[in-house]
C-alpha positions as CSV (number, residue, x, y, z in Angstrom):
1,M,-0.2,0.1,0.2
2,L,2.9,2.4,1.0
3,K,5.1,1.5,-2.2
4,T,2.2,2.7,-4.2
5,L,1.9,5.7,-2.6
6,V,6.0,6.7,-2.5
7,F,6.5,5.6,-6.3
8,L,3.2,7.1,-8.1
9,P,4.9,10.8,-8.2
10,V,7.6,8.6,-9.6
11,L,5.5,7.3,-12.5
12,G,4.4,10.6,-12.7
13,A,7.5,12.1,-13.3
14,A,8.6,9.5,-16.1
15,A,5.1,10.1,-17.5
16,V,6.1,13.9,-17.4
17,A,9.5,13.5,-18.9
18,V,8.3,11.2,-22.1
19,L,5.0,12.9,-23.0
20,P,5.7,14.4,-26.5
21,A,4.4,17.6,-26.1
22,R,5.9,21.3,-26.6
23,R,3.8,23.5,-24.8
24,G,3.7,23.9,-21.0
25,L,-0.3,22.7,-20.7
26,P,-0.2,19.2,-21.4
27,L,2.7,18.6,-19.2
28,W,0.8,20.8,-16.4
29,Q,-2.2,18.5,-17.0
30,M,-0.3,15.3,-16.8
31,A,1.5,16.4,-13.6
32,M,-1.9,17.4,-12.2
33,F,-3.3,14.1,-12.6
34,F,-0.9,12.4,-10.8
35,A,-0.5,15.0,-8.0
36,L,-4.5,14.4,-7.6
37,A,-4.2,10.8,-7.7
38,A,-1.5,10.9,-4.6
39,L,-4.0,13.1,-2.5
40,A,-6.8,10.9,-3.1
41,Y,-4.5,7.8,-2.4
42,S,-3.4,9.6,1.0
43,L,-6.9,10.2,1.8
44,W,-7.7,6.7,1.3
45,L,-4.8,5.3,3.5
46,A,-6.0,7.9,6.1
47,G,-9.7,6.3,6.2
48,Q,-7.7,2.8,6.2
49,F,-5.6,4.1,9.6
50,E,-7.0,3.0,13.1
51,A,-6.3,5.7,15.1
52,G,-6.6,3.5,18.3
53,G,-4.8,0.4,16.6
54,P,-1.4,-0.3,16.5
55,A,1.6,2.1,16.9
56,I,2.8,1.2,13.3
57,Q,0.4,0.4,10.5
58,M,0.3,-0.5,6.7
59,F,3.9,-1.7,7.4
60,E,5.8,-3.7,4.8
61,S,9.5,-4.7,4.6
62,K,11.7,-6.3,2.1
63,A,15.3,-7.1,2.5
64,W,18.2,-4.8,0.7
65,N,21.1,-6.5,2.0
66,V,20.6,-8.9,4.7
67,R,24.1,-8.9,6.1
68,L,24.3,-5.4,6.8
69,G,20.9,-5.3,8.2
70,S,19.1,-3.0,5.6
71,Y,15.6,-2.9,4.9
72,F,13.1,-1.3,2.6
73,A,10.7,-0.9,5.6
74,L,7.7,1.5,5.2
75,G,5.0,2.1,8.1
76,V,3.0,4.8,9.4
77,D,1.7,6.3,12.6
78,G,-0.2,9.3,13.4
79,I,2.4,11.6,13.1
80,S,3.9,10.5,9.6
81,L,0.1,10.1,8.3
82,A,-0.4,13.8,9.0
83,M,2.7,14.5,7.1
84,V,1.9,12.6,4.1
85,L,-1.3,14.2,4.1
86,L,0.2,17.7,4.3
87,T,2.9,16.8,1.6
88,A,-0.2,15.6,-0.6
89,L,-1.8,18.6,-0.4
90,L,1.0,21.2,-0.6
91,S,2.4,19.3,-3.7
92,L,-1.2,19.4,-5.6
93,I,-1.1,23.1,-4.5
94,A,2.3,24.0,-6.0
95,I,1.6,22.3,-9.3
96,L,-1.9,24.0,-9.4
97,V,-0.4,27.4,-9.1
98,S,1.9,26.4,-11.8
99,R,-0.4,26.3,-14.8
100,R,1.4,29.1,-16.9
101,M,4.7,27.8,-16.5
102,E,6.0,27.4,-20.1
103,A,10.2,27.9,-20.1
104,G,11.6,24.7,-18.3
105,A,8.6,23.0,-17.8
106,R,9.3,19.5,-18.3
107,L,12.1,20.1,-16.1
108,Y,9.8,21.6,-13.3
109,F,7.5,19.2,-13.1
110,T,9.5,16.3,-13.4
111,L,11.6,17.5,-10.5
112,V,8.7,18.6,-8.4
113,L,6.9,14.9,-8.9
114,L,10.5,13.4,-7.7
115,L,10.6,15.6,-5.0
116,E,7.2,14.7,-3.6
117,S,8.0,10.8,-4.0
118,A,11.2,11.5,-2.1
119,M,9.1,13.4,0.7
120,F,6.6,10.6,0.8
121,G,9.5,8.3,1.5
122,V,11.1,10.3,4.4
123,F,7.9,10.4,6.2
124,T,6.9,6.6,5.7
125,A,10.1,4.9,6.4
126,R,10.7,2.6,9.2
127,D,14.7,2.0,8.3
128,W,17.1,4.6,9.1
129,S,19.3,3.8,6.2
130,L,15.8,3.9,3.9
131,F,15.2,7.2,5.9
132,Y,18.8,8.7,5.1
133,V,18.8,7.6,1.3
134,F,15.0,9.3,1.0
135,W,16.2,12.4,2.8
136,E,19.2,12.8,0.6
137,A,17.2,12.1,-2.3
138,T,15.4,15.3,-1.7
139,L,18.2,17.4,-2.0
140,L,18.8,16.7,-5.9
141,P,15.5,18.0,-6.9
142,L,15.8,21.1,-5.0
143,F,18.9,22.0,-6.2
144,F,18.1,21.7,-9.8
145,L,14.9,23.4,-9.2
146,I,16.5,26.7,-7.4
147,D,19.6,26.5,-9.7
148,R,18.1,26.1,-12.8
149,L,14.6,27.8,-12.6
150,G,15.0,30.3,-9.9
151,G,15.9,34.1,-9.7
152,A,19.0,36.0,-10.5
153,N,21.1,34.9,-7.5
154,R,19.9,31.3,-7.9
155,Q,23.3,29.6,-8.1
156,R,24.6,31.0,-4.9
157,A,21.3,30.2,-3.0
158,A,21.5,26.6,-4.7
159,L,24.9,26.2,-3.7
160,N,24.5,27.2,0.0
161,F,21.4,25.1,0.1
162,F,23.1,22.1,-1.0
163,L,26.6,22.4,1.3
164,Y,24.4,23.2,4.5
165,T,22.3,20.3,4.0
166,L,25.0,18.0,2.9
167,G,27.0,19.0,5.8
168,G,23.9,18.5,8.2
169,S,23.7,14.8,6.7
170,V,27.2,14.0,7.5
171,F,26.8,14.4,11.1
172,M,23.5,12.5,10.9
173,L,25.0,9.5,9.1
174,V,28.2,9.3,11.5
175,A,25.4,9.5,14.3
176,L,23.4,6.9,12.8
177,L,26.6,4.6,12.3
178,F,26.9,4.9,16.1
179,L,23.5,3.6,16.8
180,Y,23.8,0.9,14.3
181,D,26.7,-0.5,16.2
182,A,24.6,-0.6,19.4
183,A,21.2,-2.1,18.0
184,P,21.1,-5.6,19.7
185,G,20.1,-7.1,15.7
186,H,22.7,-5.2,14.2
187,S,20.0,-3.7,11.8
188,F,19.0,-0.3,10.6
189,A,15.2,-1.0,11.3
190,M,14.1,2.1,13.8
191,S,12.6,-0.2,16.3
192,D,16.1,-2.1,16.7
193,M,18.1,1.2,16.9
194,A,15.6,2.6,19.5
195,E,16.0,-0.4,21.6
196,G,19.9,0.1,21.1
197,G,19.9,3.6,21.7
198,R,17.8,3.6,24.8
199,S,20.5,1.1,26.4
200,L,23.5,3.3,25.8
201,P,25.0,5.3,28.5
202,L,24.0,8.7,28.9
203,N,27.3,10.3,27.4
204,T,27.1,8.2,24.5
205,Q,23.6,9.1,23.9
206,L,24.2,12.9,24.0
207,L,27.4,12.3,21.7
208,I,24.9,10.8,19.2
209,F,21.8,12.8,19.8
210,A,24.3,16.2,19.0
211,G,25.0,14.6,15.7
212,L,21.5,14.1,15.0
213,F,20.4,17.4,16.2
214,I,22.8,19.2,13.9
215,G,21.4,17.2,10.6
216,F,17.8,18.0,11.7
217,G,18.6,21.4,13.0
218,V,19.7,22.6,9.6
219,K,16.5,21.4,7.7
220,M,14.4,22.8,10.4
221,P,15.9,25.0,10.7
222,V,17.1,26.1,14.1
223,F,19.3,29.5,14.9
224,P,22.2,29.3,14.5
225,L,22.0,26.7,11.7
226,H,19.6,28.7,9.4
227,G,22.0,30.8,7.0
228,W,20.8,28.9,3.9
229,L,17.2,29.5,4.5
230,P,16.1,33.1,3.8
231,L,18.5,33.1,0.2
232,A,17.1,30.0,-0.9
233,H,13.3,31.4,-0.4
234,V,13.8,34.1,-2.2
235,E,15.6,32.6,-5.0
236,A,13.8,29.6,-5.4
237,P,10.5,29.7,-7.8
238,S,7.6,30.8,-5.4
239,P,5.5,27.3,-5.8
240,V,8.8,25.4,-4.8
241,S,9.1,27.6,-1.9
242,I,5.6,26.2,-1.0
243,L,7.0,22.8,-0.5
244,L,10.2,24.2,0.9
245,S,8.7,25.9,4.0
246,G,5.5,23.8,3.8
247,V,7.1,20.3,4.1
248,L,10.9,20.5,3.7
249,L,11.3,22.2,7.0
250,K,9.0,19.3,8.9
251,M,11.1,17.0,7.8
252,G,13.8,18.3,10.5
253,A,11.3,18.0,13.0
254,Y,9.6,15.0,11.9
255,G,13.5,13.4,12.1
256,L,13.7,15.2,15.7
257,I,10.9,13.5,17.1
258,R,12.2,9.9,15.7
259,A,15.6,10.7,17.6
260,T,13.3,11.6,21.0
261,E,12.0,7.9,20.6
262,T,15.5,6.6,20.2
263,L,17.5,8.6,22.8
264,P,15.0,9.7,25.7
265,A,18.1,10.1,28.1
266,A,19.9,12.6,25.8
267,L,16.6,14.6,25.3
268,L,16.0,14.9,29.3
269,A,19.5,16.1,29.7
270,T,19.2,18.6,26.9
271,Q,15.8,19.3,27.7
272,D,16.5,23.4,28.9
273,W,19.1,23.9,26.4
274,L,16.7,23.0,23.6
275,A,14.0,24.9,24.9
276,L,16.8,27.8,25.3
277,L,17.3,27.5,21.3
278,A,13.7,27.4,20.8
279,G,13.3,31.1,22.6
280,V,16.0,32.4,20.5
281,S,15.0,31.1,17.4
282,L,11.4,32.3,18.1
283,L,12.2,35.7,19.1
284,Y,15.2,36.2,16.3
285,G,13.0,34.9,13.5
286,A,10.2,37.4,14.5
287,I,12.5,40.5,14.9
288,L,14.2,39.9,11.5
289,A,10.8,39.6,10.1
290,W,9.5,42.6,11.3
291,R,12.4,44.4,9.7
292,Q,12.1,43.0,6.4
293,Q,11.3,44.9,3.0
294,D,11.2,42.0,1.1
295,L,7.9,40.1,1.1
296,K,9.4,36.7,0.5
297,A,12.2,37.3,3.1
298,M,9.9,38.1,5.6
299,V,8.1,34.9,5.3
300,A,11.0,33.1,5.4
301,Y,12.5,34.8,8.6
302,S,8.9,34.1,9.9
303,S,9.5,30.4,9.4
304,I,12.2,30.3,11.8
305,S,10.2,31.7,14.4
306,H,7.4,29.4,13.4
307,M,9.6,26.5,13.8
308,G,10.8,27.7,17.2
309,V,7.4,26.8,18.4
310,V,7.6,23.2,17.6
311,L,11.2,22.8,19.0
312,L,9.5,24.0,22.3
313,G,6.6,21.7,21.8
314,I,9.2,18.9,21.2
315,A,11.1,20.1,24.3
316,T,8.2,20.2,26.9
317,L,8.6,16.2,26.4
318,N,4.6,15.9,27.5
319,V,1.9,14.9,25.8
320,T,0.3,18.5,25.4
321,G,3.5,20.0,24.2
322,L,4.2,17.2,22.2
323,S,0.7,17.5,20.3
324,G,1.1,21.1,19.8
325,A,4.5,20.6,17.9
326,V,2.8,18.3,15.4
327,M,-0.1,20.5,15.0
328,Q,2.3,23.7,14.5
329,M,3.9,21.7,11.9
330,V,0.8,21.2,10.0
331,A,-0.7,24.7,10.5
332,H,2.6,26.3,9.7
333,G,2.6,24.0,6.6
334,L,-0.6,25.2,5.8
335,T,0.3,29.2,6.5
336,A,3.5,29.5,4.9
337,G,2.6,27.6,2.0
338,M,-0.3,30.4,1.6
339,L,1.9,33.4,2.0
340,F,4.2,31.8,-0.4
341,L,1.8,31.7,-3.0
342,L,0.3,34.9,-2.7
343,V,4.1,36.6,-2.7
344,G,4.6,34.5,-5.6
345,L,1.4,35.7,-7.6
346,L,1.9,39.2,-6.7
347,Y,5.6,38.6,-8.0
348,Q,4.7,37.6,-11.2
349,R,2.3,40.5,-12.1
350,T,4.7,43.0,-10.8
351,H,8.2,41.5,-10.7
352,S,8.4,43.3,-7.3
353,R,8.5,41.9,-3.9
354,D,9.5,45.2,-2.2
355,L,6.5,46.1,0.7
356,A,7.3,49.7,-0.5
357,D,5.8,49.4,-4.1
358,Y,2.5,47.9,-3.0
359,G,-0.8,49.6,-1.8
360,S,-4.5,49.8,-2.6
361,L,-5.0,46.1,-3.0
362,L,-8.9,46.2,-1.6
363,G,-9.8,48.5,-4.0
364,R,-8.1,46.7,-7.1
365,A,-7.7,43.4,-6.3
366,P,-10.0,42.5,-3.6
367,R,-9.5,38.5,-3.5
368,F,-5.7,39.3,-3.1
369,A,-6.5,41.7,-0.1
370,F,-8.7,39.3,1.5
371,F,-6.3,36.1,1.3
372,V,-3.4,38.1,1.8
373,A,-4.9,39.5,5.3
374,F,-6.3,36.2,6.0
375,A,-3.0,34.5,5.6
376,L,-1.1,37.0,7.6
377,L,-3.7,36.9,10.4
378,A,-3.1,32.9,10.3
379,A,0.1,33.1,10.9
380,I,-0.2,34.9,14.1
381,G,-2.1,32.4,15.4
382,L,-5.3,34.4,15.6
383,P,-8.4,32.3,17.2
384,G,-10.1,30.4,15.1
385,S,-7.0,29.2,12.8
386,A,-5.0,26.1,13.3
387,G,-2.1,28.1,14.4
388,F,-3.8,29.3,17.5
389,I,-4.5,26.0,18.6
390,A,-1.1,24.5,18.0
391,E,0.3,27.6,19.9
392,L,-2.2,27.0,22.8
393,H,-0.9,23.5,23.4
394,V,3.1,24.3,23.2
395,L,2.3,27.3,25.9
396,V,0.3,24.8,28.2
397,G,2.9,22.2,27.7
398,A,5.6,24.6,28.7
399,F,4.4,26.4,31.5
400,P,4.7,23.7,34.1
401,H,8.5,23.4,33.0
402,W,9.9,26.9,32.8
403,G,7.0,28.9,34.2
404,G,7.3,32.6,33.0
405,W,10.0,31.7,30.6
406,A,7.3,30.1,28.2
407,L,5.7,33.8,28.0
408,C,8.6,34.3,25.5
409,L,5.9,32.5,23.2
410,G,3.6,35.4,23.8
411,L,6.4,38.3,23.2
412,A,7.4,36.5,19.8
413,M,3.8,36.5,18.8
414,L,3.3,40.1,19.6
415,I,6.3,41.0,17.1
416,G,4.7,38.7,14.7
417,A,1.5,40.6,15.2
418,A,3.3,43.7,14.7
419,Y,4.6,42.8,11.3
420,S,1.6,41.0,10.1
421,L,-0.4,44.1,10.8
422,R,2.2,46.3,9.2
423,V,2.2,44.2,5.9
424,S,-1.4,43.8,5.8
425,G,-1.9,47.7,6.4
426,R,0.8,48.1,3.8
427,L,-0.7,45.9,1.1
428,C,-4.4,46.4,1.5
429,L,-4.8,50.2,2.6
430,P,-4.4,53.4,-0.1
431,G,-0.8,53.8,-1.0
432,P,1.1,53.5,-4.2
433,T,-0.7,52.5,-7.1
434,M,0.4,50.1,-9.9
435,E,-1.5,47.9,-12.5
436,L,-2.3,44.5,-10.9
437,A,-4.7,41.9,-12.2
438,D,-6.6,40.3,-9.4
439,M,-6.3,36.5,-8.9
440,T,-7.8,34.2,-11.1
441,R,-10.1,31.1,-10.8
442,T,-7.3,28.6,-10.7
443,E,-5.5,30.9,-8.2
444,S,-8.6,31.5,-6.0
445,S,-9.2,27.9,-5.8
446,A,-5.5,27.2,-4.5
447,A,-5.9,29.8,-1.8
448,A,-9.6,29.0,-0.7
449,L,-8.2,25.5,-0.5
450,L,-5.7,26.3,2.1
451,A,-7.6,28.7,3.7
452,A,-10.4,26.1,4.2
453,A,-7.9,23.7,5.7
454,I,-6.5,26.5,8.1
455,L,-10.2,27.3,9.4
456,V,-11.3,23.6,9.8
457,L,-8.3,22.8,11.5
458,G,-8.7,26.0,13.8
459,V,-12.6,25.4,14.7
460,W,-12.2,21.5,14.5
461,P,-8.9,20.1,15.5
462,A,-10.3,17.0,16.6
463,P,-9.4,14.6,13.9
464,L,-5.9,15.7,13.6
465,L,-5.4,15.5,17.4
466,D,-7.2,11.9,17.8
467,L,-4.7,10.7,14.7
468,V,-1.6,11.6,16.4
469,A,-2.9,11.1,19.9
470,G,-2.0,7.3,19.9
471,S,1.6,8.2,18.6
472,I,1.9,11.1,20.9
473,A,1.1,9.0,24.1
474,T,3.7,6.3,23.3
475,L,6.4,8.5,22.8
476,G,4.9,10.4,26.2
477,Q,5.3,7.5,28.2
478,L,9.2,7.6,27.7
479,F,9.2,10.4,29.5
480,P,7.1,9.8,33.0
481,H,6.1,13.2,34.7
């Protein structure tokens, strides 16, 4: 079942690559067909998933190298299934808003579908060697999407992204080899390596966790490992930024959650340090977002702040905080995806991302004005949005541990409200006038789909919380309070 999900986009990429078409529209239609099929299949898998059933479901395994202990093992729990659904939805949105793509369309749609397949692999892998293969497989499509189809400074951005991610992956690989050596069955199976990791002495666990944290922290990204993010976001094509911010950053947080299962003593020992890093990321990202004039850079820095909320939720090591972390991963994926979608559409029309060049959207492009205001308010966690539920869970989970220090989250939210309201006012209220066509029906449909998901999860979060409850409860049992 999961093999079909992982390799369905690869089949789509092959179909796009060989399709005898010179125009972009048939290529877009083919890519849309496979993206829709992947989303429909993901929803069907979610319907088959038993929230109160076994921890890992739909498990399948085939030996790669028996002597090495490496297996092509796939399976999902509630957390990974939530990430699979987010990946399928945002991949569909990224392709949907690329309808006008002509130059390089074949390469673009092929790479996006290959990237979707690799992301599915990361979230469904139950073997650390397979996880690492899929983790590295996301690097190549993203490198070429930025390097070949990005902005004026694309080559520097692509190289920066490649070196940062590859450098972090080296630390992660060394840490995984240490874990492999400790595994009782000498295999890369996540369950086997978790059993071995928990039996290690604290100093060894800390050393291994440091390597994993560098690898996952670069991808999240956590301060001070964030240097690649603003440049990559600014230079990447806007639909690629949707995937980069909406899904790729969540891979780092997802990997950190898996590391938490494997090295619980290390997490307990570094709990306060992780919370400190989360607080710095929260405030640092929010302050830099507040100072940006470039709209894409503003959303990029705000992502650092929002991923700080995820790190704080993980650092609580309790059910409430961990639930908030997973909820924030989904909420930020939807809101950041919507913001990058809108900024990209504005840039297509005006060829400017400078905030000073915009104004009067409310009168000239009301659909733009509505969705921009909605996305910015959702990004600061306004009640009724998915971000509010996530941040409330994280705050409630963090307060028993750190008391008043947890209010740093509130301060970051205030700074976020300041820059969101500033941008909303500049874009929507009277200001500089330029010719600007309003959103098309296709573009409005994409934005409306994301807005509906944000509202539904904000008003009725129970389905998502129930989906991840079993996995979070199993994780919480490792850290009795």
